[in-house]
C-alpha positions as CSV (number, residue, x, y, z in Angstrom):
1,M,112.5,104.8,118.3
2,P,109.2,105.1,116.0
3,V,108.4,109.0,116.3
4,P,104.2,109.1,116.0
5,V,103.3,111.4,112.7
6,A,99.9,112.8,112.5
7,V,99.1,113.2,108.2
8,G,95.9,115.2,107.4
9,V,95.0,114.8,103.4
10,D,92.5,117.5,102.4
11,C,91.4,115.5,98.9
12,S,90.0,116.5,95.6
13,D,89.8,115.0,91.9
14,R,93.2,116.6,90.9
15,T,95.6,117.1,93.5
16,H,95.9,116.4,97.4
17,V,97.0,118.8,99.7
18,V,98.8,117.4,102.6
19,H,99.4,118.4,106.3
20,A,101.8,116.8,108.7
21,E,103.1,117.1,112.2
22,A,105.3,115.5,114.6
23,P,106.2,115.8,118.4
24,G,109.7,118.3,118.2
25,S,109.5,118.8,114.2
26,A,107.9,121.5,112.1
27,P,104.4,121.0,110.6
28,F,105.3,120.0,106.7
29,R,103.0,120.7,103.9
30,L,102.6,119.5,100.2
31,Q,100.6,119.5,97.1
32,I,100.4,115.8,95.3
33,A,99.3,115.4,92.1
34,N,96.4,112.6,92.9
35,D,98.0,110.0,90.6
36,L,100.2,107.2,91.4
37,A,103.7,109.5,90.9
38,G,101.9,111.9,93.5
39,F,101.2,108.9,95.9
40,L,105.2,108.1,95.6
41,T,106.3,111.3,96.1
42,L,104.7,111.7,99.4
43,I,105.6,108.9,100.9
44,E,109.4,109.8,100.3
45,Q,108.9,113.0,101.0
46,L,107.6,112.0,104.2
47,R,110.4,109.6,104.9
48,Q,112.9,112.5,104.3
49,H,111.1,114.8,106.6
50,F,110.3,112.1,109.5
51,P,113.3,109.7,108.9
52,A,111.8,107.8,112.5
53,G,108.0,108.5,111.3
54,D,105.4,105.9,112.5
55,F,102.6,107.4,110.1
56,G,99.0,108.0,110.6
57,F,96.9,109.0,107.7
58,A,93.6,111.0,108.4
59,L,91.2,111.0,105.0
60,E,88.0,111.8,104.5
61,N,86.8,108.6,102.4
62,P,88.8,105.3,102.8
63,A,87.6,104.4,99.3
64,L,89.6,107.2,97.6
65,L,92.5,105.8,95.4
66,I,95.0,107.6,97.6
67,A,93.7,106.0,100.7
68,Q,93.9,102.1,99.0
69,F,97.3,103.0,98.0
70,L,98.4,103.6,101.5
71,M,96.8,100.6,102.5
72,Q,97.9,98.6,99.8
73,A,101.6,100.3,101.3
74,G,101.2,98.8,105.0
75,L,100.4,102.3,106.4
76,A,97.8,103.3,108.9
77,V,94.4,105.0,107.0
78,Y,91.9,106.4,109.5
79,S,88.6,107.9,107.9
80,C,87.3,111.1,109.4
81,N,83.5,110.9,108.4
């Protein structure tokens, strides 16, 4: 059964800081590069930490490259602004 995972992404030009939480799990934090390798690392690490995760990503700007990547990957992206 999928577990809802709230993922907040604090974006900047070079790196993104990620904080994820799910009911019954320890919070997860990660810093990634603002490039394809960083985005792939994010997905891989989240799936390892939350194997049954149903991810929802909160970002300040849905026009950012990371937001476009997440949406193309079929993941839910929510704009905070």
